[in-house]
C-alpha positions in Angstrom: 72.9 40.2 -57.2 72.4 39.4 -60.7 73.2 41.8 -63.4 70.0 42.8 -65.6 70.1 44.2 -68.8 66.7 45.3 -71.1 66.5 44.9 -74.1 63.3 46.6 -75.7 63.1 47.2 -79.9 59.3 48.8 -80.8 57.8 50.9 -83.1 54.1 51.0 -84.4 52.5 53.6 -86.2 49.0 55.3 -84.4 46.6 57.8 -85.3 46.9 61.0 -83.3 43.6 61.5 -81.2 41.5 64.1 -81.4 41.8 66.7 -78.4 38.3 67.1 -77.5 37.8 63.2 -77.0 40.6 62.9 -74.3 39.9 66.1 -72.6 38.9 64.4 -69.2 42.3 62.9 -69.6 43.4 66.1 -68.6 47.0 65.4 -70.2 50.0 67.3 -69.3 53.4 67.9 -69.9 55.3 65.0 -72.1 52.4 62.4 -71.1 50.6 59.9 -73.8 48.1 57.2 -74.2 48.4 54.0 -75.9 46.1 51.2 -76.5 45.9 48.0 -74.5 47.6 46.2 -77.6 50.8 48.2 -77.5 51.5 47.1 -73.4 50.9 43.5 -74.7 53.2 44.1 -77.9 55.9 46.0 -75.6 56.1 42.7 -73.2 56.7 40.5 -76.2 59.5 42.5 -77.5 61.2 43.2 -73.8 63.7 40.9 -72.6 65.2 41.0 -69.2 68.4 38.4 -69.3 69.5 37.8 -65.4 72.9 36.4 -65.7 74.0 34.0 -62.6 76.4 35.1 -59.7 80.2 34.3 -59.6 79.8 32.5 -56.4 78.8 28.7 -56.8 75.3 27.7 -57.1 74.1 26.4 -53.5 72.2 22.9 -53.3 70.6 21.4 -50.7 71.8 17.6 -52.1 75.0 18.6 -53.3 78.0 15.9 -52.8 81.6 17.7 -53.3 82.9 14.8 -53.4 80.7 13.0 -56.1 82.7 13.4 -59.5 79.7 13.1 -61.4 77.8 15.9 -59.6 80.8 18.0 -59.7 80.5 18.2 -63.1 76.8 18.3 -63.6 76.9 21.3 -61.5 79.6 23.4 -63.1 77.9 22.9 -66.4 74.6 24.2 -64.7 76.7 27.3 -63.7 78.3 27.8 -67.3 74.7 27.7 -69.3 72.2 28.9 -66.2 70.5 31.7 -67.4 66.9 33.0 -66.6 64.8 35.2 -69.0 61.8 36.8 -67.9 59.8 39.6 -69.5 60.0 42.9 -67.8 59.8 46.8 -69.4 62.6 49.0 -68.4 61.6 52.1 -66.0 60.9 54.8 -66.7 59.0 53.7 -70.2 60.0 56.6 -73.0 59.5 56.8 -76.3 59.9 58.9 -79.4 57.4 60.1 -81.5 58.3 61.1 -85.2 55.9 63.3 -87.5 56.8 61.9 -90.9 54.9 64.5 -92.8 57.2 67.6 -91.4 60.3 65.6 -89.5 59.6 66.8 -85.9 60.2 64.9 -83.5 59.9 64.4 -79.6 60.3 62.3 -76.1 57.8 61.3 -74.4 56.7 59.3 -71.0 53.7 57.0 -70.6 51.0 57.8 -68.4 48.4 54.9 -69.0 47.5 52.3 -71.6 43.9 53.4 -72.1 43.9 55.0 -75.3 41.4 53.6 -78.1 43.0 51.0 -81.0 45.0 52.3 -83.0 45.0 55.6 -81.8 47.6 57.5 -79.3 46.7 60.4 -77.0 49.1 63.3 -77.1 49.1 65.9 -74.5 49.4 69.5 -75.8 53.2 70.2 -75.2 53.9 67.3 -77.4 51.4 68.2 -80.4 53.2 71.4 -80.1 56.6 70.0 -80.4 55.3 67.8 -83.2 53.9 71.0 -85.6 50.5 69.0 -85.2 47.4 71.3 -84.8 43.7 70.7 -83.9 42.5 71.2 -87.1 45.3 68.6 -88.7 43.7 66.0 -86.6 40.7 64.5 -88.4 37.5 63.6 -86.0 36.9 59.9 -86.3 34.9 57.8 -84.2 36.4 55.3 -82.2 36.3 51.6 -83.8 33.6 49.3 -82.9 34.0 45.6 -81.2 33.3 44.3 -84.5 35.9 46.3 -86.1 38.4 45.5 -83.8 37.5 42.0 -83.9 36.3 41.3 -87.7 38.8 40.1 -90.3 40.5 43.4 -92.1 39.1 44.1 -95.5 41.4 46.2 -97.8 40.3 48.7 -100.6 41.6 47.7 -103.5 40.7 51.7 -105.1 42.9 53.4 -102.0 45.8 55.2 -103.6 48.2 53.5 -100.9 50.5 51.0 -102.5 50.2 48.8 -99.2 46.3 48.8 -99.8 45.8 49.5 -96.2 43.0 52.5 -95.0 45.1 55.3 -93.5 42.1 57.8 -91.5 43.7 60.6 -89.4 46.9 61.9 -88.6 49.5 59.4 -88.0 53.1 59.6 -86.4 55.2 57.0 -85.3 56.0 55.8 -82.0 59.2 53.9 -80.9 60.6 52.9 -77.7 63.9 54.5 -76.8 65.5 54.5 -73.5 67.5 58.1 -72.3 70.1 58.7 -69.9 69.3 60.5 -66.9 69.9 63.9 -67.1 72.4 66.5 -65.1 72.0 69.5 -66.2 69.8 71.3 -68.4 69.6 74.8 -70.1 66.3 77.2 -70.3 66.3 80.3 -72.5 63.1 82.4 -71.6 60.9 83.2 -75.0 60.3 86.7 -73.2 61.6 89.5 -71.4 60.7 90.3 -67.6 60.9 86.8 -66.2 61.6 87.2 -62.4 63.2 84.1 -60.9 60.8 84.3 -58.0 57.5 83.4 -59.9 58.1 80.6 -61.7 61.4 78.6 -60.3 59.1 76.6 -57.7 56.6 76.4 -60.2 59.2 74.9 -62.9 60.3 72.5 -60.2 56.9 71.4 -58.9 55.9 70.5 -62.7 58.9 69.1 -63.8 57.9 66.6 -61.1 54.7 65.9 -62.0 54.2 66.1 -65.4 57.3 65.3 -67.3 59.5 62.0 -67.6 61.4 63.6 -70.7 63.1 66.6 -72.1 63.4 67.4 -75.6 66.5 69.9 -77.0 64.9 72.7 -79.1 61.3 72.0 -77.5 59.3 74.9 -75.9 58.6 74.3 -72.0 55.6 76.0 -70.8 55.3 76.5 -66.9 51.7 77.9 -65.6 51.7 80.5 -62.7 49.2 80.4 -60.1 47.6 83.2 -61.8 47.0 81.5 -64.7 50.2 83.4 -66.7 52.5 81.3 -68.7 56.2 81.4 -68.8 57.6 79.8 -71.9 61.3 78.6 -72.1 63.8 77.1 -75.1 65.5 74.0 -73.7 68.6 74.7 -75.6 71.5 72.3 -74.1 71.8 69.0 -72.1 74.4 66.9 -70.1 75.2 64.4 -71.2 74.6 65.7 -74.4 72.2 64.5 -76.9 68.6 64.9 -78.1 66.9 64.1 -75.1 67.3 63.1 -71.2 65.3 61.5 -68.4 64.3 63.9 -65.4 63.4 60.9 -63.3 64.7 59.9 -60.1 67.8 62.2 -61.0 69.5 65.3 -59.5 69.0 67.7 -62.3 70.6 71.3 -62.6 68.6 73.8 -64.4 70.1 77.0 -65.4 68.2 80.1 -66.7 69.9 82.1 -69.3 68.5 85.1 -71.8 68.3 84.6 -75.3 70.3 88.1 -75.9 71.9 91.1 -74.1 68.3 92.8 -75.3 66.4 90.7 -73.8 68.6 90.2 -70.8 68.5 94.6 -70.1 64.9 94.3 -70.4 64.1 91.6 -67.8 66.5 94.0 -65.1 64.6 96.6 -66.5 61.1 95.4 -65.8 62.5 93.5 -62.5 63.7 97.1 -61.4 60.4 98.7 -62.3 58.1 96.3 -60.4 60.3 96.2 -57.4 59.7 100.3 -57.2 56.2 98.7 -57.0 56.9 96.5 -54.2 53.7 96.4 -51.3 54.9 99.1 -48.8 56.3 101.5 -51.5 54.9 105.0 -52.8 53.7 104.0 -56.1 52.5 99.8 -55.0 49.7 98.4 -53.1 49.8 99.0 -48.9 50.8 96.7 -46.9 47.9 94.6 -44.9 47.6 95.0 -40.8 45.4 94.1 -37.9 42.5 96.7 -37.6 39.9 97.1 -35.2 36.3 99.0 -35.0 37.7 102.4 -33.7 39.8 104.0 -36.5 39.6 103.6 -40.4 41.9 102.3 -42.1 43.5 104.2 -45.5 45.7 102.3 -48.1 46.2 102.2 -52.1 45.8 99.4 -54.4 47.5 98.4 -57.8 45.6 96.4 -60.4 45.2 92.9 -59.4 47.1 93.2 -56.2 45.7 92.4 -53.1 45.9 94.2 -49.4 44.8 91.6 -46.6 43.7 92.9 -43.0 42.6 91.0 -39.7 39.8 91.8 -37.9 40.6 90.2 -34.8 37.5 90.6 -32.6 33.9 92.3 -32.8 30.9 92.5 -30.8 29.5 89.0 -32.0 25.8 90.1 -31.2 25.5 93.1 -32.8 25.6 93.5 -36.6 28.7 94.1 -37.7 29.6 96.8 -41.1 32.4 96.2 -43.2 32.8 99.6 -45.1 35.0 100.3 -48.4 35.2 104.4 -49.4 37.0 104.4 -52.8 38.5 107.6 -54.1 37.5 108.8 -57.6 35.3 105.7 -58.2 37.8 103.3 -59.2 36.9 99.8 -59.4 38.4 98.3 -56.0 36.3 95.2 -54.7 35.7 94.1 -51.0 36.5 90.5 -49.8 35.9 88.7 -46.4 36.4 85.0 -45.7 35.8 84.2 -41.7 38.8 82.3 -40.5 37.8 78.9 -38.7 39.1 75.7 -38.6 37.7 75.0 -41.8 38.5 78.2 -43.8 42.4 79.6 -43.5 42.6 81.0 -46.8 42.9 84.3 -47.4 39.9 86.0 -49.2 40.3 86.2 -53.5 38.3 86.9 -55.9 38.1 82.6 -56.8 37.5 81.5 -52.8 35.6 84.1 -50.7 32.6 83.8 -48.4 31.5 88.0 -48.7 31.9 89.8 -51.6 30.7 93.1 -53.6 32.2 93.5 -57.2 29.5 95.7 -58.3 30.7 98.8 -60.0 31.1 102.0 -58.1 28.1 104.2 -57.8 28.4 106.3 -55.0 32.0 105.7 -53.8 31.0 103.4 -51.0 30.8 99.5 -50.8 29.5 97.9 -47.6 28.9 94.5 -46.3 26.6 94.1 -43.0 27.6 90.6 -41.8 24.2 89.8 -39.5 25.3 87.6 -36.1 22.6 85.0 -37.1 25.0 84.6 -40.1 26.1 80.6 -40.3 29.2 81.1 -41.9 30.5 82.9 -38.9 29.8 79.8 -36.2 33.7 79.0 -35.0 35.0 82.3 -36.5 38.3 83.0 -34.8 39.2 86.5 -37.2 37.5 87.9 -40.1 40.0 88.5 -43.0 39.3 91.2 -44.9 41.3 91.9 -48.3 40.9 94.8 -50.8 41.4 93.9 -54.4 42.2 96.2 -57.4 40.3 94.9 -60.0 41.4 93.5 -63.0 39.9 91.5 -65.9 42.0 89.1 -68.4 42.5 90.6 -71.8 40.9 94.0 -70.6 43.5 97.0 -70.8 43.8 98.8 -67.5 41.4 101.5 -66.3 44.7 103.2 -64.7 48.0 102.4 -63.7 48.4 104.6 -60.6 47.1 103.3 -57.4 43.7 103.2 -56.2 43.2 104.9 -52.9 40.6 103.8 -50.4 39.2 104.1 -46.8 38.6 100.8 -45.3 36.2 100.8 -42.2 34.6 98.2 -39.6 31.9 99.3 -37.1 28.8 97.8 -34.9 25.9 98.3 -36.2 22.6 98.6 -34.0 20.0 95.9 -35.2 17.0 97.3 -37.2 14.0 97.9 -35.4 15.9 98.3 -31.8 15.5 101.0 -29.4 18.5 102.8 -30.8 17.8 102.2 -34.6 14.2 102.2 -35.0 12.9 101.5 -38.2 11.7 105.1 -40.0 8.2 104.6 -41.5 7.8 108.4 -42.2 7.6 109.2 -45.7 10.7 111.7 -47.4 11.1 114.9 -45.9 8.6 117.9 -47.0 9.6 119.4 -49.9 10.3 123.4 -50.4 7.2 124.9 -51.6 9.2 127.3 -53.6 11.0 124.5 -55.7 9.4 122.4 -58.7 10.6 119.3 -60.2 12.3 119.4 -63.6 10.3 116.8 -65.5 13.6 115.4 -67.2 16.6 115.1 -64.5 13.8 115.4 -61.9 15.9 117.4 -59.4 14.2 120.1 -57.6 14.8 123.9 -58.7 13.1 127.1 -58.0 10.0 128.2 -59.6 11.2 131.3 -61.0 13.9 129.1 -63.3 12.1 126.5 -64.0 11.6 127.1 -67.5 14.9 128.4 -68.5 16.7 124.7 -66.2 13.6 122.3 -68.7 14.8 124.2 -72.0 18.6 123.8 -71.4 18.1 120.3 -69.6 15.9 118.8 -72.5 18.7 119.9 -74.6 22.0 118.5 -73.1 20.8 116.0 -70.9 19.2 112.8 -71.0 17.7 110.0 -68.1 18.3 106.5 -68.4 15.0 105.1 -68.1 15.9 101.8 -66.1 18.5 103.6 -63.2 17.1 107.3 -63.8 20.8 108.9 -63.9 21.1 111.9 -65.9 24.4 112.0 -68.3 25.1 114.3 -71.2 24.0 113.2 -74.4 27.6 113.8 -75.6 29.4 112.3 -72.8 31.6 108.9 -73.0 29.8 107.8 -69.9 26.4 107.9 -71.9 28.0 106.1 -74.8 29.5 103.8 -72.5 26.1 103.4 -70.4 24.7 99.6 -70.2 22.6 97.6 -68.1 22.5 94.1 -68.0 19.5 92.3 -69.0 19.9 89.5 -66.6 21.0 91.3 -64.0 18.6 93.8 -63.5 20.4 95.6 -60.3 23.9 95.8 -62.2 24.6 98.6 -64.2 27.7 101.0 -65.1 29.1 103.6 -67.3 32.2 102.4 -68.7 33.7 100.0 -70.9 36.0 98.2 -68.4 33.1 98.3 -66.0 31.0 96.0 -68.4 33.8 93.5 -69.4 33.9 93.4 -65.6 30.6 92.2 -65.2 30.7 90.1 -68.0 33.8 88.1 -66.5 32.2 87.4 -63.0 28.9 87.1 -64.0 29.0 85.5 -67.3 31.9 83.8 -67.9 32.8 80.2 -67.1 35.4 79.9 -64.6 37.5 76.6 -63.4 39.0 77.0 -60.2 42.3 75.4 -60.7 44.5 75.9 -57.2 42.3 74.9 -54.1 43.1 74.6 -50.4 42.5 70.9 -49.5 40.9 70.6 -46.2 42.5 67.1 -45.5 46.5 67.6 -46.8 46.1 71.7 -45.9 47.7 72.4 -49.3 47.1 74.3 -52.1 47.1 72.1 -54.7 45.2 71.3 -58.3 41.6 70.4 -57.6 41.7 67.8 -60.7 38.9 66.1 -62.1 37.0 67.6 -65.5 34.9 70.7 -64.5 33.0 69.9 -67.7 32.3 66.1 -66.7 28.6 66.3 -65.5 29.1 63.3 -63.3 31.9 64.6 -61.6 30.3 67.8 -61.1 27.6 66.7 -59.5 29.3 64.3 -56.9 30.8 67.9 -56.4 27.7 69.5 -55.7 26.3 66.5 -53.9 29.5 66.0 -51.5 31.1 69.4 -51.3 34.5 68.0 -52.4 36.5 68.4 -55.0 38.2 65.4 -57.2 41.5 65.9 -55.3 39.4 66.0 -51.9 37.5 63.0 -52.8 41.1 61.1 -53.4 42.7 62.3 -50.8 40.1 62.5 -48.1 40.3 58.3 -49.0 42.9 58.0 -46.7 42.1 55.9 -43.5 42.6 57.4 -40.0 41.7 56.4 -36.2 39.2 57.9 -34.5 40.1 59.6 -31.7 37.1 58.6 -29.6 36.3 54.7 -30.3 39.5 53.6 -32.4 37.7 52.9 -35.1 39.4 53.2 -38.7 37.6 55.8 -40.8 38.0 57.6 -44.0 39.2 61.4 -43.5 36.0 62.3 -45.5 33.6 60.7 -43.4 35.2 61.3 -40.3 32.9 64.6 -40.3 30.0 62.5 -40.5 31.3 59.7 -37.6 32.1 62.3 -35.3 28.2 63.7 -35.6 27.1 60.1 -34.9 29.2 60.2 -31.6 27.4 63.6 -31.0 24.2 62.3 -31.6 24.7 58.9 -29.5 25.8 61.6 -26.4 22.4 62.7 -26.4 20.5 59.3 -25.8 23.2 58.1 -23.1 22.0 57.2 -19.7 23.9 58.9 -16.7 26.6 56.8 -14.7 25.1 56.0 -11.4 27.3 56.9 -8.2 28.4 55.3 -5.8 25.9 56.1 -2.5 28.8 57.1 0.2 28.5 60.8 0.2 32.1 61.4 0.2 32.7 59.2 -2.1 34.3 60.5 -5.8 33.6 57.4 -8.0 30.7 56.1 -10.2 29.0 52.5 -9.0 30.4 50.6 -12.0 33.5 52.1 -13.1 34.6 54.0 -16.4 35.8 52.0 -19.4 39.1 53.9 -21.1 37.1 55.3 -24.2 33.9 56.7 -22.5 31.9 53.6 -21.5 30.2 53.8 -18.5 29.7 50.6 -16.3 33.2 49.7 -17.5 34.1 48.1 -14.4 31.3 45.9 -14.1 31.5 44.5 -18.0 35.3 43.5 -16.8 33.9 41.8 -13.7 34.9 44.5 -11.0 31.3 45.6 -10.2 30.6 46.2 -6.6 29.2 43.0 -6.1 26.6 44.3 -3.0 23.0 45.6 -2.8 23.9 48.5 -0.7 24.6 51.2 -3.5 28.4 51.4 -2.6 31.3 51.4 -4.7 34.0 48.4 -4.7 36.3 50.5 -2.6 33.7 51.7 0.0 32.2 47.9 0.4 35.8 46.6 0.7 35.6 47.2 4.5 32.1 45.7 4.8 33.0 42.4 2.9 33.2 38.8 5.0 32.9 35.7 3.0 30.0 34.2 5.1 26.4 33.1 4.4 24.1 36.1 5.6 20.6 35.8 3.2 19.1 38.4 5.2 21.4 40.4 5.8 22.0 40.7 10.1 25.2 40.5 9.7 26.0 43.4 7.6 23.5 45.5 9.3 25.7 44.9 12.3 29.2 45.4 10.4 27.4 49.1 9.1 26.5 49.7 12.6 29.4 48.8 14.5 31.8 51.1 11.6 29.4 54.2 12.4 30.2 53.8 16.1 33.9 53.9 15.5 33.7 56.6 13.1 32.1 58.5 16.0 33.6 57.4 18.9 37.1 57.4 17.9 37.6 58.8 14.6 39.5 57.8 11.5 42.5 59.8 12.5 43.1 61.1 8.9 43.7 65.1 8.8 42.3 65.4 5.4 39.3 63.6 6.3 35.8 66.0 6.0 33.2 63.7 7.1 30.5 64.8 9.4 29.8 61.5 10.4 33.4 61.1 11.8 35.0 62.4 14.9 38.1 63.5 13.0 36.2 64.6 10.0 34.1 67.1 12.3 37.3 68.2 14.5 38.8 69.1 11.0 36.1 71.3 10.5 35.7 72.7 13.6 32.3 71.3 14.8 31.4 70.4 18.1 32.1 66.0 18.9 29.1 63.9 18.6 28.3 60.8 19.9 31.3 60.4 22.1 30.1 57.1 24.3 28.1 54.0 22.6 25.0 55.2 24.8 25.1 58.5 23.1 25.6 57.5 19.3 23.5 54.6 19.0 20.4 56.7 18.8 22.6 58.6 16.2 23.1 55.6 13.9 19.6 53.9 14.4 18.2 55.9 12.1 20.6 55.3 9.4 20.5 51.5 9.8 16.8 52.5 8.8 17.7 53.9 5.5 20.4 51.2 4.4 17.5 49.8 1.8 16.3 53.2 0.7 19.0 54.1 -2.2 18.0 57.5 -2.1 19.9 58.5 1.1 23.3 58.8 1.3 25.8 56.8 3.5 28.5 58.6 5.3 31.4 56.2 5.2 35.3 58.0 5.3 37.1 57.7 1.9 40.8 58.1 0.8 41.7 61.8 0.1 41.9 61.5 -3.6 38.1 60.4 -3.7 37.1 63.0 -1.3 39.2 65.9 -3.2 37.7 64.4 -7.2 33.9 64.8 -5.0 34.6 68.3 -4.4 36.0 69.3 -7.8 32.9 67.5 -9.7 30.5 69.2 -7.3 32.3 72.7 -8.2 32.5 71.9 -12.1 28.5 70.7 -12.0 27.9 74.0 -10.8 29.1 75.5 -14.0 25.9 74.3 -15.2 26.8 72.7 -18.7 27.2 69.2 -17.1 25.1 67.0 -14.6 26.8 66.1 -11.6 27.1 62.5 -12.3 28.9 62.9 -15.7 31.6 65.4 -13.8 32.3 62.5 -11.6 32.7 60.4 -13.8 35.0 62.6 -15.9 37.1 62.9 -12.9 37.5 59.6 -12.3 38.4 58.6 -15.6 41.0 60.7 -15.9 42.4 60.8 -12.0 41.1 64.0 -10.7 42.8 65.8 -13.6 40.5 68.7 -14.1 41.4 70.1 -17.5 41.7 66.7 -18.9 38.0 65.9 -17.4 36.9 68.9 -19.2 38.2 67.4 -22.4 36.5 63.8 -21.8 33.2 66.0 -21.1 33.2 67.4 -24.5 34.0 64.0 -26.2 31.8 61.6 -24.3 29.2 63.3 -21.9 26.0 65.3 -23.2 25.6 68.4 -22.3 22.5 70.2 -20.5 21.6 72.2 -23.4 20.9 69.0 -25.6 18.4 67.9 -23.1 
């Protein structure tokens, strides 16, 4: 092949776009946005030269014995050069801040910035030493301003006479070598490689084209934590490397010995709190409704339990008893084909985040809850409440008791509704006007005097506090949620964080690729938010669901996100489908017109393989009666039917599997006495059958093959279950060759159930 070399010499100066105007682009890593004009200038500045190979050029009409042709060919080969416009891949740039001399390398995301502007990611802004306050908020130029003649203000202090607006940087095209080694140094102690190694690999692959020496690389964890590393050394040596399409070895070394010792100490301390240890959280397991589960959980940790079975006809109560009124939350998610993720504070179906009041949290799941439809098991998680930026209420594990139990429906015979009033009061007691407690009448005066001096009652929740207590000083009520209140600063911060703070779900479990991925899109964009609410799909799921696949029922090409609606149309079509006609022969297990490969009834007739008779018999049952003769009145057909009946009664078919009561062999196989052993005895029995030939509601009695007879009996047993009609059961077994398991699948896909009628 021809050797190619790319020469690209380009640089330009741009204003830095304000981060607020590019928030929807969600720039990450070292990615930048350039205007469309920059792409045109890059194409003009790039030159790719392809030289001819060393082998002779082949011509279709080349004469080697013509000296003029040989000379012309040699001259062409020596001068042959093809020049095209092509950009290198990947495209890399060097960004230079002229004000402070900072420099960083970057990769391009797209050419969609406003003219005269460059959009930078937070990583690049930090590397260049640019703060958001340094960038002027300028509106993008209008079409008239971009197309009209340039106006120079002669009063401008700039010697060039050009107007400078905003914060300007220089962007140069710069190709870097592919890196083979990079050394990173953590900026803080305590970084466990197990916490960030996989995240580092994923974010380098997804967000970075280049790495710059002495810049700070940030890795975001799954819980929102941030790991920061100083990029210290490269191979090959230089100020930057390319990390695309290369095997990059990453080495992590601490900044100094003190940091290394502190890291080892924190890792060892964390190991002492691993799940299952005395100072750590408990290990989740499978529970049942007969035994309580005792455990403990650290702040920010989850203990996951599984409830595999319960009485689905009765309400199910999940109770969490908490010791010392610690902040522990209860989360529940039914596990189904759609929901497989463990319950978390950002993703769950049922939850109780309230602050503890009586030490018990209780969630009752009714059997009518739509969320329980199709649930295989219940996933239950106990969460040690944590609020970002809020100091921990305790460092010790928080102890709890978890129990699941079935309850009786309210109003049933075993759990009647108690309409009676409160229990009668002791006549020797009197209620205190301050704390509302009942005390003996003989001490009521002393109690009230002491209570009024020392206690105070909250007018909203009626709880009693000591006037000088910390609980009363920290007692709060939410004006938006009247049922929410507490008596600790942590409970107030927790309520504000859960109920009044804006949360962005960064990681989702995609229902199409079944991976935990960023949900993508701009959560602050009203259009994106509206589409998410209407479709129930995040931006990632809308993009991933645009992939197509074949419908397993009809073979149509359908988008993944439309598959549920497509299957629903199939379900609606099943309800209105007419029952297939079955063969009139009493022992035949076939439909009259056959079944198609995708559940089409009358499939055989559509392909020209229909019965071709007016008797209501399938093609196989009618084939012994068929002759190629003109019989407009059907007299000859009647005689053939009569002879077949007589032959069955007098001589039989001789088959061991035959169960035909109108056949000598079939009666013998069933232990029945012989009927019509002679023509004189058989004719009176056959005549009523001949008279019913035109009445299709009356069955006919011809011997059939063993497979058809077996399918007919299996279909009758399947129909006796009550889910599907007999005709559909016959069609299913015919389509699947008598396989009962496959027939059930065919019925589920194509046959309407009796419950839909």
